[in-house]
KERO-630142 format. One line per 10 residues: number of its first residue (from 1); for each residue z, x, y of C-alpha. Coordinates in steps of 0.05 Angstrom, whole numbers, plus 5000, padded with zeros to 4 digits. Each point is the difference from the previous one (the first is absolute). Layout:
BEGIN
NUM = Z,X,Y; ... $
END
This chain:
BEGIN
1 = 4267,5200,0285; 5078,4995,4996; 5026,4936,4967; 5013,4937,5037; 5066,5003,5036; 5064,4970,4970; 5015,4964,5067; 4957,4982,5060; 4984,5058,5048; 5005,4993,5076 $
11 = 4918,4996,5008; 5009,4941,4950; 5020,4953,5057; 4932,5017,5032; 4948,5003,4941; 5032,4960,4954; 4990,4925,4985; 4941,4951,5020; 5030,4975,5062; 4958,5010,5065 $
21 = 5037,5055,5025; 4989,5040,4941; 4923,4981,4996; 4996,5024,5070; 5036,5070,4993; 4963,5015,4939; 4935,4974,5028; 5002,5048,5062; 5019,5054,4964; 4944,4992,4949 $
31 = 4954,5013,5062; 5017,5069,4991; 4972,5007,4936; 5058,4995,4956; 4993,4962,4930; 5040,4938,4969; 5039,5042,4959; 5030,5044,5059; 5047,4939,5014; 5033,4984,4928 $
41 = 5063,5020,5021; 4997,5070,4996; 5038,5048,5051; 4974,5004,5073; 5017,5066,5031; 4995,5004,5072; 4975,5070,5034; 5033,5006,5065; 4956,5051,5032; 5012,5039,5068 $
51 = 4929,5031,5007; 4976,5004,5072; 4952,5045,5038; 5061,5009,5046; 5045,5025,4947; 4967,5064,4978; 5058,5016,4947; 4970,4940,4960; 4927,5012,5005; 4991,4998,4931 $
61 = 5036,4937,4983; 4938,4961,4987; 4977,5046,4941; 5079,5000,4972; 4999,4928,5003; 4939,4995,4955; 5034,5039,4950; 5059,4960,5002; 4964,4937,4987; 4960,5039,4939 $
71 = 5070,5004,4972; 5022,4931,5012; 4938,4976,4964; 5010,5046,4934; 5069,4971,4996; 4980,4924,5003; 5015,4984,5071; 4962,4976,5065; 5005,5047,5060; 4993,4970,5066 $
81 = 4998,5053,5058; 5028,4973,5072; 5012,5041,5066; 5055,5002,5046; 5016,5036,5062; 4995,5077,4994; 5042,5046,5044; 4963,5064,5007; 5047,5056,5033; 4943,5037,5031 $
91 = 4983,4951,5048; 5047,4941,5007; 5040,4998,5068; 5057,4993,5020; 5023,5011,4932; 4982,4973,4923; 5077,4983,4998; 4993,4951,5043; 4950,4960,4958; 5035,5019,4930 $
101 = 5040,4936,5002; 4940,4961,5017; 4959,5028,4941; 5056,4985,4950; 4993,4924,5027; 4927,5002,4990; 5007,5030,4930; 5060,4951,4980; 4962,4945,5023; 4935,5013,4974 $
111 = 5032,5006,4933; 5036,4939,5005; 4945,4961,5019; 4946,5016,4952; 4997,4988,4922; 5022,5067,4980; 5051,5017,4939; 5002,5080,5011; 4983,5041,5054; 4980,5075,5007 $
121 = 5011,5039,5069; 4957,5045,5025; 5033,5045,5048; 4991,5066,5036; 5011,5012,5078; 5077,4999,5019; 5015,4933,5012; 4952,4968,4948; 5050,5013,4950; 5058,4970,5025 $
131 = 4971,4942,5026; 4962,4986,4937; 5062,5010,4958; 5048,4957,5049; 4955,4944,4997; 4987,4995,4923; 5074,5008,4994; 5018,4936,5031; 4943,4965,4959; 5026,5034,4940 $
141 = 4941,4995,4956; 4985,5051,4942; 4975,5059,5048; 4974,5072,4988; 4984,5048,5057; 4942,5051,5005; 4996,5057,5053; 4945,5024,5024; 5015,5072,4994; 5010,5062,5046 $
151 = 4937,5036,5027; 4978,5071,4984; 5038,5051,5027; 4978,5020,5073; 4961,5065,5012; 5004,5042,5060; 4974,5077,5003; 5017,5016,4927; 5070,4960,5003; 5023,4937,4977 $
161 = 5022,4955,5054; 5031,4935,4998; 4988,4931,5038; 5057,4984,5052; 5039,5065,4987; 4952,5047,5025; 4975,4964,5057; 5069,5000,5028; 4994,5072,4990; 4936,4999,5032 $
171 = 5019,4972,5059; 5058,5042,5017; 4949,5056,4994; 4956,4975,5043; 5055,4984,5054; 5019,5076,4992; 4925,5032,5004; 5007,5026,4926; 4939,4951,4977; 4940,4985,5045 $
181 = 4979,4924,5004; 4937,5026,4956; 5042,5017,4945; 5032,4944,4997; 4946,4958,4998; 4976,5037,4936; 5065,4989,4970; 4989,4924,5018; 4938,5000,4960; 5027,5037,4933 $
191 = 5069,4962,5001; 4969,4936,4976; 4950,5014,4954; 5009,4948,4948; 5015,4923,4986; 5070,4989,4995; 5070,4997,5040; 5034,5054,5025; 5010,5059,4952; 5069,5025,5025 $
201 = 5063,4971,4976; 4993,4952,5066; 5017,4918,4992; 4932,4986,4964; 5021,5052,4941; 5068,4988,5008; 4992,4918,4990; 4946,5011,4944; 5063,5044,4971; 5043,4946,5006 $
211 = 4957,4951,4966; 4998,5038,4936; 5078,5019,5011; 5017,4926,5000; 4956,4985,4938; 4954,4958,5037; 4936,5054,4990; 4973,5027,4936; 5018,5075,4987; 4966,5049,5044 $
221 = 4984,4939,5051; 5023,5042,5056; 4965,5067,4994; 4929,4995,4967; 4952,5023,5060; 4958,4940,5028; 4941,5037,4988; 5010,5020,4924; 4977,4952,4953; 5064,4991,4962 $
231 = 5017,4954,5056; 4949,4958,4978; 5023,4995,4930; 5065,4989,5020; 4975,4942,5036; 4962,4970,4940; 5067,5008,4966; 5043,4965,5058; 4948,4938,4985; 5014,5002,4929 $
241 = 5079,5005,5005; 5007,4940,5055; 4972,4950,4949; 5051,5020,4948; 5051,4997,5056; 4985,4927,5014; 5001,4984,4923; 5067,5035,4993; 5018,4965,5066; 5029,5070,5029 $
251 = 5008,4978,5075; 5019,5047,5055; 5072,4983,4999; 5008,5018,4924; 4971,5065,5009; 5038,5027,5065; 5074,4987,5005; 5054,5046,5035; 4990,5055,4945; 4929,5004,5024 $
261 = 5017,5006,5065; 5051,5056,4989; 4950,5037,4959; 4951,4996,5064; 5049,5023,5042; 5019,5066,4960; 4919,5013,4987; 4993,5000,5073; 5058,5050,5015; 4964,5044,4937 $
271 = 4938,4990,5045; 5020,5013,5066; 4968,4936,5015; 4987,4966,5063; 5056,4966,5038; 4954,4940,5007; 5018,4984,4926; 5066,4979,5027; 4980,4946,5037; 4953,4975,4953 $
281 = 5045,4999,4937; 5059,4963,5041; 4947,4947,5014; 4975,4995,4935; 5073,5000,4969; 5008,4944,5052; 4941,4965,4973; 5022,5001,4933; 5069,4982,5015; 5034,5070,4979 $
291 = 5059,5026,5051; 4983,5062,5021; 5022,5045,5060; 4995,5059,5036; 5062,5029,4970; 4967,4988,4933; 4939,5047,5023; 5051,5053,5023; 5046,4992,4939; 4949,5007,4943 $
301 = 4958,5049,5041; 5058,5054,5007; 5003,5026,4931; 4923,5006,4992; 4961,5066,5014; 4932,5002,5032; 4955,5026,4944; 4928,4985,5021; 4968,5059,5043; 4960,4956,5042 $
311 = 4984,5000,5076; 5031,4980,5049; 5064,5027,4963; 4967,5051,4957; 4924,5036,4986; 4958,4960,4953; 4963,4932,5008; 4994,4939,4951; 4934,5026,4967; 5047,5062,4976 $
321 = 5047,4950,4982; 4967,4959,4959; 4976,5060,4960; 5072,5026,4994; 5022,4939,4962; 5010,4944,5055; 5055,4946,5005; 5009,5008,4928; 5021,5063,5000; 5054,4993,5057 $
331 = 5028,4935,4961; 5004,5044,4943; 5040,5054,5037; 5051,4946,5032; 5004,4968,4929; 5016,5065,4968; 5053,5009,5057; 5032,4933,4989; 4980,4971,5070; 4964,4946,4969 $
341 = 4998,4929,4971; 4963,5016,4939; 4999,4932,4983; 4972,4964,5062; 4934,4965,4979; 4931,5007,5017; 4932,4953,5011; 4974,5035,4931; 5059,4965,4961; 5033,5073,4992 $
351 = 5062,5028,5039; 4990,5054,5041; 5024,5050,4953; 4962,4984,4948; 4939,5005,5043; 5025,5069,5032; 5050,5037,4945; 4943,5046,4972; 4955,5010,5069; 4972,5071,5007 $
361 = 5012,5041,5057; 4948,5051,5012; 5021,5037,5058; 5072,5019,5016; 4987,5023,5075; 4976,4927,5015; 5048,4958,4959; 5056,5050,4998; 5063,4998,4956; 5065,4987,5032 $
371 = 5028,5070,5007; 4932,5015,5046; 5009,4937,5039; 4979,5001,5075; 5057,4966,5019; 5062,4983,4959; 5013,4938,5030; 4934,4963,5023; 5018,4927,5008; 4997,4964,5070 $
381 = 5062,5019,5036; 5030,4939,5036; 5038,5017,5069; 5041,4955,5034; 5035,4993,5065; 5000,4967,5071; 4930,5017,5006; 4977,4968,4937; 5061,4949,4976; 4966,4970,4941 $
391 = 4965,5068,4988; 4939,5049,5008; 4965,5044,4950; 4975,5072,4992; 4958,5039,4948; 5037,5066,4987; 4941,5028,4958; 4952,5000,5068; 5063,5027,5037; 5028,5059,5027 $
401 = 5063,5017,4969; 5031,5035,5062; 4992,4935,5041; 5035,4957,4949; 5067,5019,5040; 4982,4996,5074; 5019,4990,5070; 4956,4988,5056; 4979,4969,5065; 4961,4938,4999 $
411 = 4925,4995,5027; 4994,4927,4998; 4926,4966,5007; 5005,4921,5004; 4922,4988,4973; 4955,5039,4961; 4955,5003,5063; 5056,5031,5040; 5006,5053,4957; 4932,5020,4995 $
421 = 5000,4998,5073; 5062,5046,5006; 4997,5043,4942; 4955,5058,5018; 5022,4995,5076; 5022,5075,5014; 5054,4970,5038; 5033,4963,4943; 5071,5030,4993; 4999,5011,4930 $
431 = 5020,5054,4950; 5004,5012,4928; 5071,4973,4992; 4978,4935,5033; 4999,4940,4958; 4936,4950,5020; 5011,4924,4999; 4946,4949,4988; 5023,4926,5009; 4969,4930,5007 $
441 = 4956,5012,4942; 5031,4965,4944; 4978,4933,4959; 5018,4958,5064; 4988,5047,5056; 4929,5031,4985; 4988,4949,4969; 4990,5026,4927; 5032,5061,4996; 4942,5053,5006 $
451 = 5003,5072,4970; 5019,5037,5063; 5068,5023,4988; 4978,5076,4982; 4989,5014,5077; 4959,5065,5010; 5041,5054,5029; 4985,5019,5074; 4940,5049,5008; 5048,5051,5035 $
461 = 5052,5006,4943; 4944,5007,4948; 4970,5050,5038; 5066,5033,4999; 5001,4999,4924; 5047,4935,4992; 4981,4962,4931; 5046,4947,4997; 5051,4953,5043; 5043,4944,4983 $
471 = 4964,4934,5018; 5031,4933,4997; 4967,4930,5005; 4992,4935,4977; 4935,5007,4983; 4966,5024,4932; 4964,5065,4987; 4941,5013,4948; 5021,5013,4932; 4952,5064,5012 $
481 = 5043,5026,5060; 5057,5053,4998; 5050,5019,5044; 5078,4986,5021; 4987,4933,5005; 5051,4937,5000; 4969,4931,4999; 5007,4926,4988; 5060,4993,5053; 5031,4935,4986 $
491 = 5010,4956,5037; 4938,5020,5040; 5007,5018,5074; 4958,4936,5016; 5057,4959,4976; 5056,5032,5028; 5013,5050,4947; 5040,5063,5025; 4936,5040,5010; 4985,4957,5061 $
501 = 5064,5032,5030; 4984,5070,5002; 4986,5042,5064; 4966,5057,5014; 5050,5057,4994; 5043,4974,4956; 5025,5036,4940; 4980,4977,4929; 5034,5023,4938; 4961,5003,4930 $
511 = 5047,5017,4936; 4955,4992,4941; 5054,5018,4951; 5048,4948,5025; 4947,4947,5015; 5019,4998,5076; 4954,4982,5062; 5037,4998,5065; 4991,4993,5068; 5054,5041,5032 $
521 = 5018,4948,5057; 5066,4961,5009; 4997,4931,4977; 5016,4970,5063; 4948,5036,5034; 4950,4967,4941; 5031,4935,5013; 4987,5005,5074; 4922,5018,4988; 4993,4947,4946 $
531 = 5027,4949,5057; 4941,5034,5045; 4944,4991,4942; 4943,4952,5001; 4955,4991,4942; 4930,5018,5010; 4951,4943,5008; 4960,4980,4941; 4926,5020,4992; 4976,4935,4984 $
541 = 5030,4935,5009; 4958,4970,4948; 4958,5010,4939; 5025,5042,4937; 5028,5052,5042; 5045,4957,5032; 5017,4968,4934; 5011,5068,4965; 5047,5024,5062; 5034,4934,4994 $
551 = 5010,5005,4925; 5000,5070,4980; 5065,5033,4964; 5024,5066,5019; 4977,5065,4965; 5064,5002,4960; 4980,4932,4971; 4928,5021,4984; 4959,4966,5064; 4986,4946,4964 $
561 = 4996,4930,5030; 5061,4965,4991; 4969,4938,4973; 4953,5040,4946; 5061,5028,4959; 5009,4967,4928; 4959,4972,4949; 4964,4933,5011; 4965,5003,4937; 4927,4976,4988 $
571 = 5006,4926,4975; 4935,4968,5004; 4989,4967,5065; 4981,4932,5016; 4928,4980,4992; 4951,5006,5049; 4949,4943,4985 $
END
């Protein structure tokens, strides 16, 4: 056991002393079999677990939690596991993004309300990572993040297939008759063949990578496959290290500052990472009171090439990425090119450069040198214009270069239901040069901003060999998706943004090089349309969805709830008895 602390820990307010409250707190905890000396002032470590049968990505978290506990005990701490709501992309409707902020409240209040000196966040499926980090950031205790790891590579008829990315391809092939339903069913069984989250560079893998890039996870946190026992070993090391962080008073805000966030933005560009990372890092920065904008994303990513050859931008999957050298290899490449704040802190007490400066790279087709990059400028592009006054984003590494400068006729869908009803109608007046527009799918309008922005192409155009079209929306898209898709239009249509004024047949201009997204309609005509526009009726007039729609910020500010921005700390609450 470690030496007695020099100053009382937060948990001492519950378990120290001889008054009635301390007697009750200790007595009830002893009912679980904890001996007297567990209450001697040693660090109490909360293990925030998002295990759920309804979140397949996190199905192995019970076993991982036991490994964390083992490490905590070894370092002289007292581990206490507690559950919070779990966000499972495969099962939740209307979208997990609706509940990210709710879970962040669950996490924040659970940490603050309990006798916890430091916390381990167990994250995996897409929104569990930002939700837990946002809640913990607002408390600002010593915090360490453990990701659950990606699945093993999917397999189908002798080929590797990737979650999400290949699903979109299979669905297009089913539409055109190039695949049979029986073949799709066979692929379905081979795609998800182990525990873990998506093994493409989707949102889950991107956010696990962001954890490592901002210094909140130990090296290799992002890429060790969930089924690999090295993930268990990492969990045990996490348990040991969080006790040390409490001893050092190494809090969340002492690890993550603006340098850390800028490093993460550049790592995301090098990865061809998910556009969802934009929302989540904006929201996390808001919780930490770090000034971060969409312009920072555009500026910091422009000179970063995409060097990681993973689906959806490239060829490989997360298992291959781990064997090739993982995030440490990417950080080394960026640091050697002068694209990294080398002095940024990390949870193990060393700088990001001290951790990664000698990281090996075993496969240069997976982690490529700059001169053989997938794309010379891989960062997220921010477009502005009268459709998106406050910005919209696009992922160049997943787009078709020839469509980066394009004019086309708008085909407008007011809802995802209208899109599904019309898209495969043979009479739909659409061609390869048209621009598909989907609206009322933003943070307020859906509500929650679903991953429907990468609208599938019409069957009749797929049969003609059309592979990509420009698509614009106020929605999100899965990090596993691909195509020339412009997302997160802000302000969204449901609150009167420019997207609400587009009419079928209008000409839209996209000019990525000049960061322009323009509706070619005269200003006086747009004003007439605005005067005639009425907002859609809210889906609910009470309950959480109503609260969310009433307080959610727009996508350019991370879609957090306005009253959750900032740090509130973790002062000891008033007594309960």
